[in-house]
N, C-alpha and C positions, 0 to 999 in steps of 0.2 A: 429343494431350488430348483425353480423351470430353467432350462437351458440358459434359454437368452437372457434369462437374470445373471447366470454364471458367466455366461461371455463378457455381458458389458462389464460383470465387477472385474474382469480380468483382465479386460481392453483398457480401464480405466486404469487398473494399478500399475498394467505396463505401462500407461502413456504419463503415469506420475513416477513412477521407478525411472525411465528414460529423461526425463525432464529434472531428476534428481530431490522431487519433493513427495516419493515414497514414507519418509517417516513422518509416524505421527496424526497418519488421518482420522480423519473427524465421526469415521461411520464405521457399524458395524451390520452387516449383513445377516440377517436370520435365513429359516428354510424359508418362513411363510412372509416377511417383507422387510423394505429396508428402514432399519433404526437408524437418524441419526441424532446424533448427541455433540450440542455445543457444550464445546471448552471455551469459548469466548461473548462475552455478553454485549449485547446491545445496547443494555443502560447507558453508557456512554455517549451515543450518538447525538450529533454527528459528529462526534469523536471518534476513535477506534476504543479498546479496551487498552487500556494499557498496559495489560501483560501480557497481551497478544501482538501489541503491537508497540514498541517502547521507542520507536526511532534507530536510526543508522544510521554513521556518515560515511561517505566514501573519504578516504584514508590520503586519497592524492587533492585535496580540495583543503584549504587552508588559508587565511589569512593570506598568508605569504604566496599563495597561488593562482588569487584568484583572477588576478591578469593574464591568467593564460590559462584556465578554467571557465569557471562560472559567467565571469563577465566577458567572455569570447563570445558574439552571436554566433547561434550555431550549435555550442558546446554540447548541450544535453544531448544531441541527436545522437553524438558522438559515445554516448554512455548508456543511451535508454535502451531495458531488455526487449529483446524480440515476443512480440507476443505468441510467438511457442512458447515461453516459457511462462508468461504472466497468465494468459491463459488459465492453465492446468492448475498453477496457483492459485489463480481467483475460483475455479469450484472448490478444491477442496477448502478455501477460506470461506466460503457462502457458507458451507456444511458447517465448518466452526462455528458461523455466528451463529449458528441455527436459523438464519433467516428465511419466512415460510418463502417468498421470492424466490424463485430460487434460476431466473434465468439470468445469465451471466450479462444481456445487452442492458440491465437495468442498474448494474452498477460499473463502477470504474475502479480498474486496478491502481488504487493509488498511493505513491511515495507519500507518508508522513512529513518527513522530511526529503523536500522535492528536489528535484536534480538541479534546480536552480539557486538550490543551498548547498550545491554538495553531499545531498541525501546516497545512501547507498543504494547502487541501480541494482541490484541482486538478491539483496537480502529480506528474506521472508518478514524479520524484526521491521522490516521497514515499509513491508508492501500491505494491505490490505484492500477488502473490495467496498469501498465507498460509494453506499446508495445514491442516484441517481435522480431522487425523490426525497419529499419530506421538506421541511421549512428551508432547510440550508444544506441543496444537494451539491455534488462531488463540482460543479462548476462556479458555484461560491469558492470555492476554496482557491481556484488559480488568481484571482484577480490580488489578494493576499499575498501571495506566492511571487506573484510578479516584480507589487511596489515592495518586497520586503528584499527582493534580486536587487533593485534597482534602487533602495536603501544603501545597500551593502555595498554596491560597486562604484557607486556615489560617494562612499564615506562618512556616509550620515548614521549607520549604523554596524555596530561590528558583526564580522560571519558567527561568533560564538555566538553572540545575543541573540542573534536571526534566528538562528538555528533552534538555542535551546523556548526561544516565545513560540517558535510555531508546533516545535512537539510536543508545549505543555498543552497549549490552546490555541487551534487557530483560529478561531473565532475570536481571541481578545488580543494577538499576538502584536496588531497595530496599536493597539492602545495601548500596550504595556510596553512598547517602542518608542511610545510620542510621534507615530507616524498618521 
C-alpha cells in the first residue's frame, strides 16, 4: 500500500474513533485499491434502509413533555449534534449505502425521526445520508416534519402517531394521519 493511502486510512480511522464511530466501518483497504462494500440498500430511496436506519427517539421527549421540549421555539438547536459528530458519520454511512457519489455536500445527514418530533439526536440508528437530489430530495422532507410538529403541538395528532408515521414512510405520513 502506498504511504499516502496508508496515512489516509490511519487518519480516517483516527477521526472516526475520536468521534466514537470506528465500530463497523463499511470499507476494507487492500494492497492495490480501496474496496467499498455496501451494507445498506439504496432500494428504499427516498427512504433509508430500515435495517440500517430504523429510527430512534429522544427519551426526554414524551407526550407529557412536548410543552417544554419540541413545542418550544428554538428547542431543536439545543439538542442538534455538531457537524464534528455528523460529518464523520455521514462519510461512513455514504460508504455503507454504497453511493457512487461520495461528495458529502450532496447529502444531508438527516434524522429519520426528526428532532422536531423528538428523534434521538446522536443515535446512528436515527441518522442517515439522505440525497439532496432525485425526485424527492432531502429538502422535501422538511415541510412534512414541520407540518407534523405543528399538528402535534396543536393537539391534532399524538406524538407517538406522528413519530410512527414518519419513521414508517415520510412520503405518506401526512396522508396516513389525515393531514
